[in-house]
N, C-alpha and C positions, 0 to 999 in steps of 0.2 A: 416506219412509213414508206410506202413504196411508189415510185414517180417515174413515169414511162422517160425513156433519152429518146429525146431530139436532135436530127442533125441539123446543119447549118441554114437549110432550107425551111426550118419548122416543122418539118414532118416527123411524126414517130418513127424509129429505127425498128420496132417490135421488142428489143433489151427495155428490162428495167432495173431500176437501180431502189437497194434498201438504203434507205436514209436514216442513222443510227438515231436510237429512240433518247439515248442518253444526252445526246446534242440537239437535236431537232423536235424532243417529244416531252421534255421535262415541263415542271409547272413553273412558270415563268416569274421570277424575283425583280418585283419593279425598283426595289432601293437600289440592290446593286446595277441595274441599269442605271440609275440616277447617278451612283456615284461613278461609275465609268464613263460616263458621257461629260460629265461635270471634270473628271479628270483629263478627258481628250481634249476638251477647249480650254481648261487650262494652260495645257502644254503647248496649244498653238499661239498664245499669247507671248509676245517679245518682251514685254517688261520692261521697255528701254526709255519709258515715258521721264521728263526731268523738268524741273523748272529752279532756277536761281535762286537762290538763297540769299539773305542780305549782305554774307561776308564773301558773295562771288559776282555780285554785281561790278560792271565797270565805273567809277564814278569818284569825283572829290570826296575826301573826307572832314574839310573843314565843317566847320559851325555856319548854318544859312544866314542864321541874326543873330543877335543878342537873345539872351534869357527873357530877359524883363522888360517892358516898357512898351512893348509893340502895340499890345493889345491881342495880339495871337497868340495861339497853339504852342508850346515850345516844340523847337525842332532841334533833333541834333545833327542830322546831316542828310544828302540826296539821296540816298539810299535805302531810308526807310520804307518800310511796305505800305505808308500812308500815304506817299507820293508816286505819282506814274513812273514807271519804268522802275521802280524801287525793287527791293526781291521780295519774295514771294514766303508769307508764313504757312510754315507744315504743306509744303507744296510735294507733287508726285515725285518718287526716287526711283531709280531704278530697282526693279527688284524681280526674283526669280518665283511663278505662281506655281509650278508644277508642284505635286505632293504624291505621296507612297500608297498604292493600295496591293493586297497582297494577289499573289498570281492565280489563288484559288478563286477570290470575288471576282476577278475581273474574267476567268473563265466563266463561274457560272453567269457573268453579266452577258457574253457575249452569248453563250448558250441560250440563254432566257430570249436575247432579241431575235436569234436564228428560230426559236420554238414560235415566237409570235410571226413571223414569216411563214411557217411552214402550217400553222392553225390558219389563217388567211389565205391559204394556196397561192401564196406569193413568191413561191420558189419555182425555177426549171432547170433542169438538167441537160446539159449537152455534151452530144460527145466530142473528145479531144478534137480540135481543130486548130489553123494557123493560116495566115494569110501568105500567099507568095511572094506581095511587095506592099509596102508602106500606101496606103490609099484610105481616105479617110470614106470614099463612097463605098468600098467594100464592107466598111462597120455600119452606115447608114442602111445599106440592104440586108446586112444582118437583122437589125433592129425592124426593120419592116417586114422579112420574112416570118420572126418571130412575134409580130404584133404587141412590140414593147415598145412602142415610139410615144404613145400618148402617157408614159409612167412619168411618175417625178423623176426619179433617176434609175438609170440601169447598172447596177452594179455585178460587174463581172468577174468571176473568181475562178484563176486559173489553178492547175494543180502543178505545172511548169512555167518555167519564165516565157513567157510569149510577147516578146518584143516588137513583132509587128502588128500585133492586135492591138499592144497598149499606145505604139506609135500613132496607129490608126485612129484611134479613139481619143486622144489627147486633146483636141483642140475644140471637142464637143463637151459644152456645160451639163448637159443631162446624163454623161455616160463615165465612167470610172473602170479601169481594169487594176485588178490586183491579184496579188499571189497568195496563198492559203495564209503563209506568215505575217502577210498585212492584213487579214481580216480582221475588223473590231467593230465594238457595239455600235458607235456612233454611223458608220457606214453602212451597216445593216440597216439599224431604224431609219437613216434618210433616204434610203432605196424605196423605190415603188416596187422595183421585181429585183430578184435575186438570182442571177444566172450562173449556177455552178457547172462546170465541166465534171465530165467522169474522173479524169486526174485528181481534180480537186476532192471530192467527197472518199475518193480511196485514200488521198494524202490525212484528210481528216479523219479517218478510220485509224491509219496508223498511229496519229499522234493520240489517240483515244486510247490504244490498244500498250503503249507504252506506260 
């Protein structure tokens, strides 16, 4: 797949870049995408939810009243789950929600998501760039020049660490700047447009050749 290379003003530079078919032109595997997104979301969960069981409640252990003759139900103690403030039966406990997926499956899922983006013409290739200083307005101008301000999210994938661009975009809800190593299925699917720098495309090709 051949794509025109744009500059930061949104104009065509005259150069073109070839996106590898093995990454951007495969037959998407929806089940692989489902598993990878499920793992990504599971890994975001802290799993720190906790409720106290009967043995963890602070309170007296004395018997509230005699066993028989009151006309009421039997009660052994104030920490019973039947009483307000008592322990909870089978409540949530801290746990790890993460699970393992094979590298080949995760790679298939990522490439499937990228192929969907390529099929819908939602991939832009931009020449390598950086900002002289950290200014959010510089990033907003970039989005306006590229005409991507109305999209769901703009995902920028840089070939190398681009600290000024990252910091300039950090407080914008509909923007995310990552490196090629951080590229994942969830972010690709969640983005309206995918913006790749020429360095990012080169890094992807080099990773494919290994």
